[in-house]
C-alpha positions, 0 to 999 in steps of 0.5 A: 493456480495464479490467474496472473501467471496463467495469463502471463503464460498465455501471452508469452508462449503463444508468441512463437507462431504457427510455423515454429509450432509445427516445426516443433512437431516435425523436425527433419534430420539435421545434416549440419552440426548434429551430423558432425557430432554423431559419433560423440552422441553414439558414444554418449548413448552407451553411458547416459550418466556421462552425458548428463554430467560432463564438465562445465567446460564442455558445456560452455564450448557447445553453447559457444559453437551453437551461437557461432552457428547462428551468427553464420546462418543469420548475421548479428543484426537479425539475431539482435532484432529477434532477441530484442523483440522477445526479450522485450516481451519477456520483460513485459510478462514480468516487470511490466506486469507487476508494475501495472498491478501496483500502478492500478492498485496504488497509484490509481487506487482502483478496486480489484474488480476495476483492475480485473476489468481493465486488464481484460479490456487491455488484452483485446489487441491480442484477440485480433492478431489475425488482422495484423498478419493479413495487414502486414502480408497484404499492405507493404509500407515503404516497400517492406512488409516486416521492417516498417511494421516492426518499427511502427509497432515499437514506436507505438509501444514505447510512446504508450509506456512513456505516457504512463511514466510521466507523473500526473499525466495518466491519473484516471481509469479511462486514460490508463485503459487507453494507454495500456490498450495502445501498449498492448496493441504495439506489443501484439503487432510486433509479435505478429511481425517478428513471427512472419520475419522468422518464418521467412528467414527459416525457409532459407535453411529449412533443416537447421534454421527453424530449430535454431530460431526456435531455441533463440526465441525461447531463450530470449523470452526466458532471459527477458522474463527472468531479468524482469523478475529479478529487477522488478522488486528493486525497480518498484521500490526505488522508481515506483510503478511509473519508473517501471514503465519508463524502463519498459519503454527502453526495450522497444526503443532498442528494437527501433534502433536495431531494426532501422539498420537491417536491410529488407528487400522491397516488395510490390503490392499484389493486385488482389488488394487487402480486402480481397485477401481478407475475403479469401482467407476468411471464407477458408477459415469459416469452412475449416472452423465449422468442422467438428475436429476443429471447433470442438477442441477449440471450444474446450480450450476456450471454456477451460480458461473462460469458465474459471473467473480470474481473481488475480488482482484481488489476490494481488491486493490481498498479498500486498495489503493483508499479508504485507508482501513487499515489492522486493519479495514479490519480485523475488517470487516472480524470479522463482516463477520465471526460472521454473518456466524454463525447467518446465518447458524442457521437462515437457519436451522430454517427458510429456510430449508423447502423452495423449491430449486427453490424459494430460489435460485431465491431470493438469485440470485436476491439479489446476483446481487443487492449486486454486484451492491452495490459494483459498487455504492461504486466504483463510489462513489455514496455512498458519494453523499448520505452521506454514508461514505465508512466505514459504507457502506462497513460494510453493504455490508460485512454483506449482502454479507456474508448472501447471500453467505451462504444462497446460499451455504447451499442449494447447499450443501444439494442439492448435498448431496440429489442427491448422490446415495447409495454405492458411497456417499463419492466419488459422493459428493466429485465429486460434490463439486469439480465441485462446487469449479471448478466453482469458479476457472473459475470465477477467470480466467474470472475475471483475463481476464476481469481486464486485458481487461479493464486495471484494475491495482493496481492504475488504477481503471477506468475500475473497474465499468464496470467490476462490471456491467458485473458481476452484469448482469452475476449473473442474467443469472442463473435465466433464467436457474432455470428450471434445479433445482427440484421444491422441495426436503424435507430436512427432508427426512430420506429415506436411498436412492434416486431413481435417475431415478424418478424425481417425487420421488425427487421433492415430498420429504418425511416427514416420520420423527418420531414424537418423534424426533421433540423434540430432533431436537428442543432441538439441534437447541435451544442449538446450537442457545444459544451457537451461541449467547454466542459466538457472544457476546464474539467475538464482545466484543473481536473484539472491544478490538482488534480494539481499540488496533490496533488504538493505534498502528496506532497512530502518531509517538511520535518523532519530525520530523527531516529532514536530509541530505541523505548523513547522512543516514546509509544503513538501513535508506536508504533502509527503505526510498526507500522501502516506496517510492516503496510501495507508487508507488505500491499502487498508492499514489505516482502517485496521488501527480503527478496529484496534482502537475499538476492540472491547478489551483494548478499549478498557485499558485505552480510556478512563484509566491510569494507562491512557497515555502509555496505551496510546503511546504504543498505538501511535508508535505502531501507526508511525511504524506502519507509515514508515513501511509504505515505501522508500519515501516514507521510511523516515516519517514521524508523526507531527503534533497539533499545537493547540497552544499556538492556535488558541494564542491566535484566538486570544489575540483576535486573529481568528475566531473558529477552530478551522481558522485558528488551526491550519492543520484542520484545513490541510487535513480536509476541513469541514466545508466540502462534503455530503449531508444527504443519504446515502453518505449520512450513514456509514457502517464501520466495524459493525457500527453505523456512523450517523451524523448529528447536528450540522455534521457532514461526510467531508470529501476534501483532500486526504479524506476522499481516500477513505473507504469503510470496511463494511460499507460502500466506498464512501470516499469521505470522513464524518466531521463536525462543523469545526468551521463554526466551532470555538476552541474549548477552554481546556486547550488554552495555555492557562488550562493546559499549564494547570493540567500538566503542573498541578499534579506530580504523580502520573495517575492524577496528571493522566486523569487531568489531561484526559478529562481536559484537552483530550476529551474536549477536543474530541467533543468539540470536533464532533463527527467521527472524533466523537466516536471510539472509531475516531482513528478513522480521521487522521486528525486523531493521531496529531491530536494524540501526539499533543497529549503524548508530548505533554507527558514528556514535559511532565516527565522532565519537570517532575523527574529530571534529565537523568536516565532511569532504570526499569525498577525506578520507572516501576516505583517512582510515582511521577512515572507510575502509580498503580490504578484500578481497572474498569473491569476490576483489578489493578494496573501494575507496572509489569502488566503487558498492555492489551491490543487485539485485532480480529484476524482474517480468520475471525479470531481476536489476536494480540498484535504481538502474535505473528499471526496478527496482520499488524504484527510487523508494526508492533513486534519490537515495541516494549510490552509492559507499561513501565517500559513506555513511561519514557519516550526517549528510552524505547531503544530503536523506537525512541523519539523526541519532540521539537517544541516551539513557543509556549511549549518550549517555555513549559519544557525549559522552565517548567512551573517557572514559565509563568514566574516574573515580578508582577510589579514590573508588568503592572507598573508599565505598559506591557508590550510583547517580549522581544527576548524570545527563548529558543525552541527546545528539542526534548532530548536528555542532556541536549538542547537544540537551537530553535527553528522558530521562536515564539510568536508575538501571540505566544508572548502575549499569552505568557505575559498575561499568565505571568501577571495573573500568577504573580499578582495571586502570589503577592496577595498570598495565594500558594502556587497551587491555589494561584493556578486554580485562580488563573484557570477560573479567570480563563474560563470566565474570560472564555465564556465572556469573550471567546465564544462561550464554554460548552459541556461535553456533547451528548454524542461524545458522552454516549460513545466514550461512556464519559460521565461528569462534565468538562473541567471549565464547564464545572468551574463556571457552574461552581462560580455561578452558585457561589462555591468558588470565587475569583480572588485575584485583585483587578483581574479584569484590568490585568487581562484587558492589558493583554487580551481585551474583551470586546464586551464585558458582562455586568458583575457584582463587586465583592467586598474589598480589603487591603490586607490578607487575613491573619492566620497561623497557617500559610496565607491562603493555603486553605482556599475556601477560607480565603474565599470566605475572607474575601467575601467579608471584606468591604473596601472594594479592592477585589473583583469577584465574578458571581453569576 
């Protein structure tokens, strides 16, 4: 059974105090309204079916009559006071309880073991309730013993909830514990005070008052419980956990307002004093408690709860993070549970109250163990094997667990009331219920230790099945101790006292109930059942309406998906995205995408293949869908992209030196300066892979990275990163190289290979840390880097295919969109192939993300399945997206290859200054171009101009477009090597983990230039480059032979690049400069 539900019952049903519990077992004949209806009841007994199916109008008048009787007996103000207190307690048991779970798990990001321990400590005020009763009885405040204490307790409760509701005030374990203890103290104190107040008022009309106030208390509590359940899902979705605490504070505030208007007669303090009263009652309690007939059943009740460790917080984490249950759904489940409690209470009063304690406890304990095992079935995913969905299964489990918990708690309440001796009933009952509540605290501490021992965390549930098995077995142990419970105690006994030293008297019971009271009891029961049925029907209808409203709120975002550069994000947009990443890490979704990226068969398609970009496009969309599912604030979130061209332009202009300086996104995502470099943080185990730092790497704890926990290691609270604070940008991320990667090849396969080997691989390698591993999705920078490569495909598509929409057949046959390529494990990729994305489910089986049993199913289920369907980012149905491009990226999209075309004589004959006529940003959307949010920077213009100058010069001397771009890339590599920090090959770490062979493109070109296999043939290229981006120091180079005329040939000038280079080497007039090492 659910531990949270069981504890909720323990905190709510015991709130009715000793006298009311005894009154339920000794109802006197009713000389009031029941006598006036005796003839009607007699006639009804002849035909019970007529009684149970009376018209709704008759039921309505009976309820109105009962309410009128209450008003005449007690007055409206007192009834409102009782209603407000118990209504508040009902809301606390559902709305506040669910809000607290989300607050501890999401806002404070506590582990289940920590949350369980905190809840156990926060319930301590319920354990010392007898002291509150003695205090209020012995020490009046301002002449009153109830009113003043009730107002004080309500003020304390409201203040605690308001403190919890204030943003960024309660942010630590200690402060949350203090606030929840204070709130629990205020509620518990108000509970004791209202119990005493009800007892006092009940004495004025002993025949009628007790049963009527009992009914009012139960109904008030039930209304609060059901109301809290109904609004809980919607309140959490809209307001969040802190907003729920604010709503919870409204109940105590209403109690303060109502209680302040009620008159209470002043009393004088007794001369005996508080401490004397405590000593007297304490000595009496000790004398009674040491008798076997008292301590044995109390010990059994304690052990029946304390022996079974509570794992309610771990199950809550499993439901929200593994099963992805939403706030609305959990609120609806809570509503069903609250409605079930009403029916169970009525069922116990009618059918189970005469069953012996041993028998009912035996059955309930066995069923409780079975229900506990059902949660093991859910966690082990056996329900899926039998075709039972998680939602349907949890509904059944919730209903059964609530029924079992109430059927156990009701006789426990009666048993505690029956063994209370006369004279100190209130204190004795409060003591017994305190022990009963303490048993739940012990269970919470036991569950906290068990979760910690089994390494159960917010995203690691490997040990949770073992914990549930331990709990199920522990629930069977009390069955062996049932000899401690008396065989039978007749609940209908009306004896004024119980002989505590006579077990036979206790077990025999007494049925001396006046016969003429049977009609009254039956009438009260029937009236209560009718009110229950009406309330259940209306609540069920209201809950369905609320649920449908919640589903509408959770609908998909209506705005189009537009991916923008991180540099264009404002402060609030950056914080929103980073908070989503943090929440995804805390819930464990972020870690699951890492597993998806490293799965063997998935990785075979994801890297070093012709479908590299298409596979990662689906991967990115699934991650984006996951972020959008985290809550209302994130429903329109889109992935940003890392604008490498803007960052490298700053480096070329001399505004920065290292990657972390040039790209602010690296700093915003945690940087690389703050973290651990020593054991145990230098080794992390993630999905069976030990991640060990290399060189100057460290586990960074800054910013969003401190929210990461490895799934198979201690909670590291850090992510491994390389020394990007002192690393240079790779040459492959500069405009010249990116331009060549995008526009050199028209077919999709060659373009994909160029981009993967170019900007993709080199950024992974230069960043180092976890980015050099296949587990690189651990670092959130992975996603913004891959959106950049995905964006390059959109530019390539537009420039080589155009703006027209294409059919699926065209996508499958156009080489610019699709080219059949070989698979690494044999075979060929075809356009109609479904992509492989698999994840190990909790049961240990590898399943596709398209399988409903997969925990990431909701994020991938509606995405296109085949590779051909993914070739156009703007043709993905509801998941279509566009890019908003600034600077040089906008020029590449708008002009394609012509983005570097301009008459070079204009550039070479005058002093070059940045072009002030900057083109607009381009938002990639077919048939539509939107105005820019930010025009190109002066650095962007400088980069464009130097490339234009080099390209036009190469064309003047006779190079073809392709050969000119190749010359430009060689110049860029040389300039990078001489002026911008050098050129490095792939790191050994990256090469090993990504199974990459060969060398990086720029490193390979430099080697070819140095050994004479390639030659730079553009004249005066150093002077041209120096006009735009001067180099602080230039290496000595050997001048190549020069000539003023190109060679004569039947072929197009310099179409054969090798022949051109050979010709350049033979000329001797010194026109061209060639870099040769």
